[in-house]
C-alpha positions as CSV (number, residue, x, y, z in Angstrom):
1,M,-37.8,-18.4,59.0
2,N,-40.4,-20.9,56.7
3,S,-41.6,-19.6,53.7
4,T,-45.1,-19.1,54.7
5,S,-43.7,-16.6,57.5
6,A,-41.2,-15.0,54.9
7,R,-44.1,-14.4,52.5
8,L,-46.4,-12.6,54.9
9,L,-43.2,-10.1,56.3
10,L,-42.4,-9.0,53.3
11,Q,-46.3,-8.4,52.7
12,T,-46.4,-6.4,55.2
13,L,-43.1,-4.5,54.7
14,L,-44.1,-3.2,50.8
15,H,-47.6,-2.7,52.2
16,R,-46.5,0.4,54.1
17,Q,-44.2,1.7,52.0
18,N,-46.2,1.7,48.5
19,P,-50.0,0.4,49.3
20,S,-51.1,0.3,45.6
21,G,-49.5,0.5,42.2
22,L,-48.1,-2.6,40.0
23,C,-44.9,-2.0,41.6
24,N,-46.1,-3.5,45.0
25,Y,-46.7,-6.6,43.0
26,R,-43.3,-6.2,41.1
27,T,-41.5,-5.8,44.4
28,S,-43.3,-8.7,45.6
29,F,-43.0,-11.2,43.2
30,V,-39.1,-10.3,43.1
31,S,-38.7,-10.4,46.7
32,L,-40.6,-13.5,47.6
33,S,-38.5,-15.2,44.4
34,L,-35.2,-14.3,46.3
35,I,-36.5,-15.9,49.5
36,R,-38.2,-19.0,47.2
37,S,-34.3,-19.1,45.8
38,H,-32.7,-19.9,49.3
39,Q,-35.4,-22.6,49.8
40,T,-36.6,-24.5,46.6
41,P,-35.4,-24.3,42.8
42,G,-37.7,-23.7,40.1
43,P,-40.4,-21.3,38.9
44,I,-43.0,-19.7,41.9
45,A,-46.4,-20.9,41.2
46,P,-49.3,-18.3,40.9
47,R,-51.2,-20.0,43.6
48,E,-48.2,-18.7,45.8
49,L,-48.1,-15.9,45.6
50,D,-51.5,-13.6,47.3
51,L,-51.6,-11.5,44.2
52,P,-53.8,-11.1,41.3
53,I,-51.4,-11.9,38.8
54,S,-53.6,-14.5,37.0
55,P,-54.6,-11.8,34.1
56,W,-51.1,-10.3,33.7
57,R,-50.1,-14.0,33.5
58,R,-52.6,-14.1,30.3
59,M,-51.8,-10.8,28.9
60,F,-47.8,-10.9,29.0
61,G,-46.9,-14.4,30.2
62,S,-45.5,-17.0,27.8
63,A,-47.0,-19.8,29.4
64,S,-49.7,-21.2,27.2
65,A,-53.2,-21.8,28.0
66,P,-54.6,-24.8,29.6
67,A,-54.9,-27.6,27.1
68,P,-58.4,-27.9,26.4
69,A,-61.0,-31.1,27.4
70,P,-60.9,-34.2,24.6
71,A,-63.8,-33.6,22.6
72,P,-66.5,-36.6,22.7
73,A,-67.1,-39.1,20.3
74,P,-69.4,-38.1,17.4
75,A,-72.9,-39.3,17.7
76,P,-74.5,-41.9,15.6
77,Q,-75.5,-40.0,12.3
78,S,-78.9,-41.6,12.2
79,E,-79.4,-39.9,16.1
80,I,-77.9,-36.5,15.2
81,D,-80.6,-36.4,11.9
82,G,-84.0,-37.7,14.6
83,K,-82.2,-34.9,17.2
84,E,-82.4,-32.2,14.0
85,D,-85.7,-33.5,12.9
86,R,-87.4,-33.2,16.2
87,K,-85.8,-29.7,16.9
88,S,-86.8,-28.7,13.2
89,V,-90.2,-29.5,14.1
90,A,-90.2,-28.2,17.6
91,V,-89.0,-25.3,15.8
92,S,-91.5,-24.9,13.5
93,D,-94.6,-25.4,15.8
94,A,-93.2,-22.7,18.3
95,G,-92.8,-20.7,15.1
96,N,-96.3,-20.8,14.6
97,R,-97.7,-20.7,17.9
98,E,-95.8,-17.1,18.4
99,M,-97.0,-15.8,15.2
100,K,-100.7,-16.9,16.1
101,Q,-100.9,-15.1,19.0
102,R,-98.5,-12.1,17.7
103,Q,-101.7,-12.1,15.2
104,A,-104.3,-12.5,18.3
105,A,-102.4,-9.8,19.5
106,E,-102.8,-7.3,16.8
107,T,-106.1,-8.2,16.1
108,A,-106.8,-7.3,19.7
109,S,-104.8,-4.3,19.9
110,V,-106.6,-3.2,16.4
111,A,-110.3,-4.1,17.5
112,S,-109.5,-2.1,21.5
113,Y,-108.3,0.8,19.8
114,W,-110.4,1.9,17.4
115,G,-113.7,0.5,19.6
116,V,-114.4,-2.1,17.1
117,P,-114.6,-5.5,18.9
118,S,-115.1,-8.5,16.7
119,T,-118.3,-9.9,17.8
120,K,-118.7,-14.0,17.6
121,V,-121.3,-15.1,15.3
122,T,-123.9,-18.6,15.8
123,R,-126.2,-20.4,14.5
124,E,-129.2,-21.2,15.9
125,D,-127.7,-25.1,17.1
126,G,-124.3,-22.6,18.6
127,S,-122.0,-23.4,16.2
128,A,-119.8,-21.0,14.8
129,W,-121.0,-19.2,12.0
130,P,-118.4,-19.4,9.1
131,W,-119.3,-16.5,6.5
132,N,-118.4,-13.7,6.8
133,C,-119.7,-11.9,3.1
134,F,-123.2,-12.1,4.8
135,M,-125.2,-13.2,8.2
136,P,-127.5,-15.3,9.9
137,W,-130.3,-12.2,10.0
138,E,-129.5,-11.2,6.6
139,T,-131.1,-15.5,5.3
140,Y,-134.0,-15.9,4.5
141,K,-136.3,-18.7,2.7
142,A,-137.2,-17.7,-0.4
143,D,-140.9,-17.6,-1.4
144,L,-141.6,-20.5,-3.8
145,S,-145.2,-19.4,-4.2
146,I,-145.0,-16.4,-6.8
147,D,-146.2,-16.3,-10.4
148,L,-143.7,-17.2,-12.6
149,T,-145.2,-16.7,-15.7
150,K,-146.7,-13.1,-15.5
151,H,-144.9,-11.2,-18.7
152,H,-145.4,-7.7,-19.3
153,V,-146.8,-7.1,-22.3
154,P,-144.9,-4.2,-24.4
155,K,-147.5,-1.4,-25.2
156,T,-145.2,1.8,-25.1
157,F,-142.5,2.9,-27.6
158,L,-140.1,2.5,-24.5
159,D,-141.2,-0.8,-23.7
160,K,-140.8,-2.3,-27.0
161,V,-137.4,-0.6,-26.9
162,A,-136.3,-2.7,-23.8
163,Y,-138.1,-5.5,-25.2
164,R,-136.3,-6.0,-28.4
165,T,-133.4,-4.7,-26.6
166,V,-133.3,-8.0,-24.3
167,K,-134.6,-10.1,-27.1
168,L,-131.0,-8.8,-28.7
169,L,-129.1,-9.4,-25.9
170,R,-130.1,-12.8,-25.8
171,I,-128.9,-14.3,-29.2
172,P,-125.1,-14.2,-28.8
173,T,-125.6,-15.6,-25.5
174,D,-127.6,-18.6,-26.6
175,V,-125.1,-18.9,-29.6
176,F,-122.1,-19.3,-27.4
177,F,-123.1,-20.6,-24.5
178,Q,-126.3,-23.2,-25.7
179,R,-127.3,-25.7,-22.7
180,R,-124.8,-24.9,-21.1
181,Y,-126.8,-23.6,-18.0
182,G,-124.3,-23.2,-15.5
183,C,-122.0,-21.0,-17.0
184,R,-124.6,-19.1,-18.2
185,A,-125.8,-18.2,-14.7
186,M,-122.5,-17.4,-14.1
187,M,-122.3,-14.6,-17.1
188,L,-126.3,-13.6,-16.0
189,E,-125.8,-13.1,-12.6
190,T,-122.0,-11.0,-13.3
191,V,-124.9,-8.6,-15.2
192,A,-127.7,-9.0,-13.2
193,A,-125.7,-7.3,-9.7
194,V,-125.4,-4.0,-11.5
195,P,-128.5,-2.3,-12.3
196,G,-129.7,-2.6,-8.9
197,M,-126.4,-1.1,-7.2
198,V,-126.2,1.8,-10.1
199,G,-129.5,2.8,-9.3
200,G,-128.9,2.9,-5.7
201,M,-126.1,5.0,-6.4
202,F,-127.9,7.2,-8.0
203,L,-131.2,7.5,-5.8
204,H,-128.5,7.8,-3.0
205,L,-126.9,11.2,-4.9
206,K,-129.9,12.3,-5.5
207,S,-130.9,12.5,-2.0
208,L,-128.3,14.0,-1.2
209,R,-128.2,16.3,-3.5
210,K,-131.8,17.6,-2.9
211,F,-132.2,17.1,0.4
212,Q,-135.0,14.0,-0.2
213,Q,-135.9,10.9,1.4
214,S,-135.5,8.1,-1.1
215,G,-138.8,6.2,-0.1
216,G,-136.5,3.0,1.0
217,W,-135.7,2.9,-2.8
218,I,-131.6,2.9,-2.3
219,K,-132.2,0.1,0.5
220,A,-134.8,-2.2,-2.0
221,L,-132.4,-1.6,-5.0
222,L,-128.5,-2.6,-3.1
223,E,-130.4,-5.5,-1.6
224,E,-131.5,-6.7,-5.3
225,A,-127.8,-6.1,-6.3
226,E,-126.6,-8.2,-2.9
227,N,-128.9,-10.8,-3.7
228,E,-127.8,-11.2,-7.2
229,R,-124.4,-10.8,-6.1
230,M,-124.9,-13.9,-3.7
231,H,-126.5,-15.7,-7.0
232,L,-122.7,-15.4,-8.3
233,M,-120.9,-16.6,-5.6
234,T,-123.3,-19.5,-5.8
235,M,-122.4,-20.1,-9.1
236,V,-119.1,-19.9,-8.9
237,E,-119.1,-22.5,-6.9
238,L,-120.9,-24.7,-8.7
239,V,-119.1,-24.1,-11.8
240,Q,-115.4,-23.3,-12.5
241,P,-115.4,-20.9,-15.1
242,K,-112.5,-21.5,-17.7
243,W,-110.2,-18.4,-18.3
244,Y,-112.0,-17.3,-21.7
245,E,-115.2,-17.0,-19.4
246,R,-113.7,-14.5,-17.0
247,L,-112.5,-12.5,-19.4
248,L,-115.8,-12.5,-21.0
249,V,-116.7,-11.7,-17.6
250,L,-114.7,-8.6,-17.3
251,T,-115.7,-7.1,-20.9
252,V,-119.4,-8.0,-20.6
253,Q,-119.6,-6.5,-17.3
254,G,-117.3,-3.0,-18.2
255,V,-119.5,-2.5,-21.3
256,F,-122.8,-3.2,-19.7
257,F,-122.2,-1.2,-16.5
258,N,-121.2,2.1,-18.6
259,A,-124.4,1.3,-20.8
260,F,-126.5,1.3,-18.5
261,F,-125.4,4.5,-15.9
262,V,-125.4,6.6,-19.2
263,L,-129.4,4.7,-19.6
264,Y,-130.5,5.5,-16.1
265,I,-129.1,9.1,-16.4
266,L,-131.0,9.8,-19.4
267,S,-134.3,7.2,-18.9
268,P,-135.0,5.7,-15.7
269,K,-138.2,4.3,-16.3
270,L,-136.2,2.8,-19.5
271,A,-133.7,1.5,-17.5
272,H,-136.1,-0.3,-14.8
273,R,-138.3,-1.6,-17.9
274,V,-135.1,-3.3,-19.9
275,V,-134.2,-4.6,-16.4
276,G,-137.7,-6.1,-15.9
277,Y,-137.4,-7.8,-19.0
278,L,-134.0,-8.9,-17.9
279,E,-135.2,-10.9,-15.4
280,E,-138.1,-12.6,-17.5
281,E,-135.4,-13.6,-19.7
282,A,-134.0,-15.5,-16.4
283,I,-136.5,-17.1,-15.2
284,H,-136.5,-18.8,-19.4
285,S,-132.9,-19.5,-18.5
286,Y,-133.5,-21.1,-15.0
287,T,-136.6,-23.1,-16.1
288,E,-134.5,-25.2,-18.8
289,Y,-131.4,-25.5,-16.4
290,L,-134.5,-27.5,-14.4
291,K,-135.6,-29.6,-17.4
292,D,-131.8,-30.3,-17.9
293,I,-131.7,-31.7,-14.6
294,D,-134.6,-33.4,-14.2
295,S,-133.6,-35.0,-17.4
296,G,-130.4,-36.1,-16.3
297,A,-128.2,-34.1,-18.8
298,I,-126.5,-32.0,-15.9
299,E,-125.6,-34.0,-12.5
300,N,-127.7,-32.9,-9.7
301,V,-125.2,-32.5,-7.4
302,P,-125.4,-31.5,-3.8
303,A,-125.7,-27.9,-3.4
304,P,-122.9,-25.6,-1.6
305,A,-122.8,-24.7,1.9
306,I,-123.4,-21.0,1.3
307,A,-126.6,-21.6,-1.0
308,I,-127.6,-23.9,2.3
309,D,-126.9,-21.2,5.1
310,Y,-128.3,-18.2,2.7
311,W,-131.6,-19.7,1.6
312,R,-131.7,-21.6,5.0
313,L,-131.8,-24.9,2.8
314,P,-131.9,-28.2,4.6
315,K,-128.5,-30.2,4.6
316,D,-129.3,-33.0,2.3
317,A,-130.5,-29.8,-0.6
318,T,-129.0,-30.3,-3.9
319,L,-128.3,-28.2,-7.1
320,K,-132.4,-28.4,-7.9
321,D,-133.0,-26.9,-5.4
322,V,-130.7,-24.1,-5.4
323,V,-131.8,-23.5,-9.5
324,I,-135.4,-23.3,-7.4
325,V,-135.0,-20.6,-4.9
326,I,-132.8,-18.6,-7.8
327,R,-135.2,-18.7,-10.1
328,A,-137.9,-17.4,-7.3
329,D,-135.3,-14.4,-6.7
330,E,-135.3,-13.5,-10.1
331,A,-139.4,-13.5,-10.5
332,H,-139.0,-11.1,-7.4
333,H,-136.7,-8.6,-9.0
334,R,-139.2,-8.7,-12.2
335,D,-141.6,-7.2,-10.2
336,V,-140.2,-4.6,-8.4
337,N,-138.6,-3.2,-11.9
338,H,-141.2,-3.3,-13.4
339,F,-143.2,-1.6,-10.5
340,A,-140.4,1.2,-10.7
341,S,-140.5,1.4,-14.2
342,D,-144.8,1.8,-14.0
343,I,-144.4,4.6,-11.2
344,H,-142.2,6.8,-13.9
345,F,-144.6,6.2,-16.7
346,Q,-147.0,8.0,-14.2
347,G,-144.9,10.9,-13.8
348,K,-143.9,10.6,-10.3
349,E,-140.9,9.7,-8.2
350,L,-140.0,6.4,-6.7
351,R,-140.3,8.1,-2.8
352,E,-143.5,8.4,-3.6
353,A,-144.1,4.8,-3.4
354,P,-143.1,2.5,-1.0
355,A,-140.2,0.5,-1.4
356,P,-140.5,-3.3,-1.8
357,L,-138.3,-3.6,1.0
358,G,-137.2,-7.5,2.0
359,Y,-138.9,-8.5,-1.4
360,H,-136.9,-11.8,-2.6
């Protein structure tokens, strides 16, 4: 009987006696070992047993694990560095793409959840609109035909108080800035944007409190404040303020806001008259600014992109063009505030006269 026949016979007999269990494997292993010993000396190879003993051999056997395959020869350092660089670049690009996709998905999910989709705004030529602080329908061409020489002659006591107050405020400004009209304009715009906001806020609260319409004056004054703020955004592009000038802006704005707030509570007609005279001083300052540009004392640099889009200036516009349109805006603000003060002096409320909406 050969080994194959004997193995099959013993497996059949043992299976009938003990169909399951570890003892089956042990008995089969012993029996086959006895049969094997009559034929060929030496250990029985696992492949000769039709039993799943490999896991048991790995766990309990003393035989060592098969030797690992020899490691390949190391690649040259330059090749390794090149692969690492390419891998890092690929990982970086993949990370950037994943981050952009995640941000786009988050933006889309927020917009879809709240029902406020982001609209794509374009220029007239179809190119993308680059600004979020104002839209194309808020831009305009300045009215340069306005009379810059108009002046309200102070007649009443409050008129004289307003006029003298503005003249006194000009003295420290002249001492500090002298003929640095770019920095002067920046400081002026941080102050000039306050009255419209304060006046609009008071009229807004009054309208809510008395259940009355404002006659459009809330929007008119807030338009003025926004227009002055755009002047400041333009001047910041042209003049980079130093740290002490920024500190001065914080101080002046804080003092002026609170002072004007109290003044508007006590006497709106005096408050608007003060603003009217401030705008007259602004016209004078921008006129001097233009003189220095024409004389070459100040370089006539290209206009900032924000000014070109906001005032619809030509692409080759310069600093001089920007100063001209800002001066025209200040002249319109002069007229609006003197007009508002005249309404109060006549004993009427602003809502009784039509508001100059869109009057820049």
